[in-house]
C-alpha positions as CSV (number, residue, x, y, z in Angstrom):
1,N,99.5,97.1,124.9
2,L,98.9,99.2,122.1
3,P,96.9,102.5,122.2
4,F,93.3,102.3,121.0
5,F,93.8,98.7,119.5
6,K,90.8,97.5,121.8
7,Y,88.9,99.8,119.9
8,F,90.0,98.6,116.4
9,G,87.1,98.9,114.2
10,Y,85.1,100.8,116.9
11,Y,87.3,103.6,117.2
12,E,85.1,106.3,114.8
13,Y,82.3,105.0,116.6
14,Y,83.2,105.9,120.1
15,L,85.0,108.9,119.1
16,K,81.7,110.4,117.7
17,L,80.0,109.1,120.6
18,F,82.5,110.9,123.0
19,L,82.5,114.3,120.9
20,N,78.8,114.5,120.7
21,E,78.5,114.1,124.4
22,R,81.3,116.7,125.4
23,F,80.6,119.4,122.4
24,N,76.9,118.7,121.7
25,V,77.9,117.9,118.1
26,T,74.3,117.6,116.1
27,K,75.0,115.1,113.3
28,G,75.5,111.0,113.8
29,N,75.9,108.1,111.7
30,D,73.7,104.7,112.1
31,N,74.1,101.8,109.8
32,G,75.2,104.3,106.9
33,G,72.6,106.7,107.5
34,N,73.6,110.3,108.5
35,F,71.1,111.9,111.2
36,E,70.7,115.4,112.5
37,G,70.3,115.4,116.4
38,N,69.0,118.7,116.7
39,V,65.3,119.1,116.2
40,L,63.4,122.3,115.2
41,S,61.6,124.2,117.6
42,I,57.5,123.7,117.2
43,S,57.2,127.2,115.5
44,K,59.9,126.6,113.1
45,F,58.7,123.5,111.8
46,E,54.9,124.8,111.6
47,D,56.5,127.3,109.6
48,L,57.9,124.9,107.1
49,V,54.9,123.2,107.0
50,K,53.0,126.4,106.2
51,K,55.2,127.1,103.7
52,R,54.8,123.4,102.1
53,K,51.4,124.4,102.0
54,N,51.4,127.4,100.0
55,T,53.8,126.0,97.7
56,A,52.2,124.3,94.9
57,Y,53.9,121.3,94.0
58,S,53.2,119.4,90.3
59,F,54.0,116.0,89.5
60,T,55.8,115.7,86.2
61,N,55.9,112.4,84.5
62,N,59.2,112.6,82.4
63,K,58.6,110.6,79.5
64,Q,62.1,110.0,78.2
65,L,62.9,108.9,81.8
66,L,60.3,106.6,82.3
67,S,60.9,105.0,78.8
68,K,64.4,104.3,80.2
69,F,63.0,103.0,83.4
70,T,60.7,100.9,81.5
71,N,63.5,99.3,79.3
72,L,65.1,98.6,82.2
73,I,62.5,96.7,84.0
74,N,61.6,95.0,80.7
75,S,65.4,93.7,80.2
76,T,65.6,91.8,83.3
77,E,64.0,89.2,85.1
78,R,65.6,90.6,88.3
79,T,62.9,92.0,91.0
80,I,63.2,95.7,91.3
81,V,62.0,97.4,94.4
82,L,61.0,100.7,94.6
83,V,60.1,102.3,97.7
84,I,58.4,105.4,98.5
85,S,59.5,107.0,101.9
86,P,57.4,108.5,104.1
87,Y,56.1,112.1,103.3
88,H,55.0,114.6,105.7
89,I,51.2,115.1,105.2
90,S,51.7,118.9,104.4
91,C,53.2,117.6,101.0
92,F,49.7,115.8,99.9
93,D,48.1,119.3,100.8
94,S,50.3,120.9,98.0
95,T,50.6,118.3,95.2
96,Q,48.1,119.6,92.4
97,N,47.7,116.1,90.7
98,I,48.5,113.5,92.9
99,D,46.3,111.2,91.0
100,E,48.6,111.2,88.1
101,E,51.6,110.3,90.3
102,N,49.6,107.5,91.9
103,N,48.2,106.1,88.5
104,L,51.9,106.0,87.5
105,L,52.8,103.9,90.9
106,K,50.0,101.7,90.0
107,E,51.0,101.0,86.7
108,L,54.7,100.2,87.5
109,D,53.2,97.9,90.4
110,L,51.5,95.9,87.6
111,K,54.8,95.2,86.2
112,G,55.5,91.5,87.1
113,N,59.5,92.1,88.2
114,V,58.5,95.5,90.3
115,E,57.7,95.6,93.8
116,L,56.2,98.8,95.0
117,I,56.6,99.6,98.8
118,D,54.7,102.9,99.3
119,F,55.3,104.3,102.5
120,R,54.4,107.7,102.1
121,N,51.5,107.4,104.6
122,L,53.2,105.5,107.3
123,I,54.3,108.3,109.9
124,S,52.0,110.8,110.4
125,E,53.5,112.1,114.0
126,D,55.1,115.7,113.3
127,S,57.9,115.0,115.7
128,L,59.2,112.0,113.8
129,F,59.9,114.4,110.9
130,F,63.1,116.9,110.9
131,D,61.4,118.9,108.2
132,T,58.3,118.3,105.7
133,T,60.5,115.9,103.7
134,H,63.0,113.9,106.3
135,L,62.6,111.9,109.1
136,T,64.3,112.3,112.3
137,Y,66.6,109.8,113.9
138,N,63.3,108.2,115.6
139,G,61.5,108.7,112.3
140,A,64.1,106.6,110.5
141,K,64.0,103.8,112.7
142,I,60.1,103.4,112.7
143,F,60.5,103.2,108.6
144,S,63.7,101.1,108.7
145,K,62.1,98.7,110.8
146,K,58.6,98.3,108.7
147,L,60.7,98.3,105.6
148,K,62.4,95.1,106.7
149,E,59.1,94.0,108.2
150,V,57.6,94.1,104.3
151,L,61.0,93.0,102.7
152,L,60.7,89.7,105.0
153,Q,56.8,89.4,104.5
154,R,57.2,89.7,100.5
155,N,60.4,87.1,100.4
156,I,62.5,89.9,99.3
157,I,64.7,89.3,101.5
158,N,65.4,86.3,104.2
């Protein structure tokens, strides 16, 4: 019997689980994602939401980057999948020119080889957000499950 041989390929996973249980390590990995195990207190989360709402955000259409991206789209027949992850509702409240952002997304979606998957409004429950721009582990699981469903429905994956 070789020590740890039966854990070959799983050693890192089991070691992280053990350390997390033993020492309350707060970060974890799952299927390539890194997740924060801690959850913010309600008051800290509310502070972040208030800060987000009070910080004006303006969408900027970078013409040079858009031109490069459009050239990429036009240079291939491959399907280009654009996925927009969930936003906390406070992000919408602080965006001054969201119509410009929406118009650009509609324009890109009209391209024949572009699939736009817009999940900005997918998750509304505060407890599924770590902060106003990042999902918790449970939020990421919901997002990933829904993304897989849409990719299958649109025959992007089998």
